N, C-alpha and C positions, 0 to 999 in steps of 0.2 A: 443572258436571260431572253426567253421568248417573249413576244409582245403581249400575249394574253394567257390566262389560266382559265380553263373551262372545266367546271365540275359536273360530272354525270353520276348517275346511280339510281337505284330504286327509291321509291317513296320512303320517306322517314329515315333516310340515312344521314341527314343533317346538312344537306347541300346549301340551304339558305343561311343557316346559322354560321356554318364554316365559311361560306363565301363572303358574308359580311365582315367577319373577323379578319379573314385573309386580306381582303381588299383594304381594310383600314390599316392593317399592319404594314402593307407594302405601298400604301398610298395610291391605289388604283381605283378606278371607277367600278362600282358593283352594279351588276344587272342580274336580276332574277327574272327569268323568262315568264314564269307564271304570273308574278306580280305585274310585270310590264303589260301582259295581255289583259289582266283584270282592269288595269287603269285605262288601257286603250279602248276596250269595249264597254267599260263601266258596268261589268257584270262579274259575278263570281264564276270560277271555273265550273262549278257544279251547274250553275244556270246556263252557261255557254253550252255545256254538254247536253243539257235537257232541251234547250231551245233550238240549238243549231246542229248538235251532234259532234261526235269526236272528230270526224273528218274536217269540219270547219275549224275546230280548235287546232288541229295539226297544221292546217294551212296557215293559221295565224303564227304558229311557232316558226314555220319555214319562212314566212314573210319577215319576221324579226331577224332571223339568221342572215337573210340577204341584206337587211338594213345595217347590221353591225359587223359584217364580215371584214370590212376594211379598217375597222377601228383598232386603236392601240391602247395598251395599259388598262385592260379590263379584267375583272374576275367575273365570269358568267356562270350562274347557277341555272342549270337546265331542268326542265320538267323531266320526270322519270321516263316518259315515253318518247321524248324528242328524238333520241338517238336510234329509235327503231326504224325511222325513215333513213334509208341509206344515204340519200342526198344530204340530209341534215348532218348525219354523222361525218360525211366527207367534208362538209363546210367547217364543222368545228375542228376537225383535224388540221385544216388549213389555217385556222385562226390562231392556233397556239398549242400549248401543252394541255392535253386532256387527262384529267385526273378523275378516276372513278372512286367514289366513296362506297364502302361496302360494309354491311352488317349481316350477321346470320339471320335466316328467315324467322326463327322464333322470336328474336328481338324486334324485328320489323313488325311481325304480326301482333306482338304485344302493344306496340305503339299505334297500330292502325285499326285493330279489331272493333273498336267502338267509335271510330271516326265517321262522321256523317257529312263532312265537307269535301271529301275527295271523290270525284265521280268514278274513278277506277276501283275504289273500295266498294262503292255502291254497286257497280257493275259486277264485280267479282266478290260477292258478299259472303263467301264461305272460305274457310281456311284452305280447303282443297283448291278452289279456284284461284285464290291469291297465290298459293304455292306454285301453281302451274304458270301463272304470269311471271312470277319471280324467276322460276327456272328457265323460262323462255327468254327473258331479257338478260340474264346473267352472262351468257357468252358474249353478248354485244358489249356490255359494260367492260368485260375483260379485254376488249380491243383497245382500251385506253392506254395512254403512254405509261401511266402509273395507276396501281390499285392500292388504295389506302383503307385499312380496316378502321372503323370507328368504334368497334367493340371495346368496351372497358377503357375508353379514353375520354378525357374531357375535350371540349371543343378546342381549347388552347393547345392541347397535345396533338390533336389532329392537324391543326394549322402548322405547328412546328414539324410534324411528320411530312406534310406536303412540301414545305420549304426545304427541308433537308433532302428529300427525295429528288426534287428538281434542281438541286444545287443552286438555289436562289441566293444571290449576294447583292444586296442593295445598300 
């Protein structure tokens, strides 16, 4: 077994929910990069984007990656845009097994269309703009070691799919 499992994927694919369940099941530490940053800065992600901009937020993500790169036995749920930065993507590849969670765009749009707490939804506030962002990021997510569909699966089924895919035996 590799030392860490890192979950990547577009917004609303279930990375936080799945990550928490997975970490609990295999008795690993769970880190959600977005929640870590919220606590560190004591601001919502939307407020960070509004006050300091996306570049500042991405710098905080990268800082966190540098902080945890040497840690073991973690499940890390990343923000949807973290892997767009090639250096961050290379860091997570060094950290362990990278698993992309994936859902069809129409399902993601259904989950996000009325969301006002995600800055990227506010920035890309139309179905066309969100589809463009989704299509742009999808090839990056497909560079993961494993791609697991969350469509029509319960969180427990997704966790089991991840574990059977990575041949985890604990």
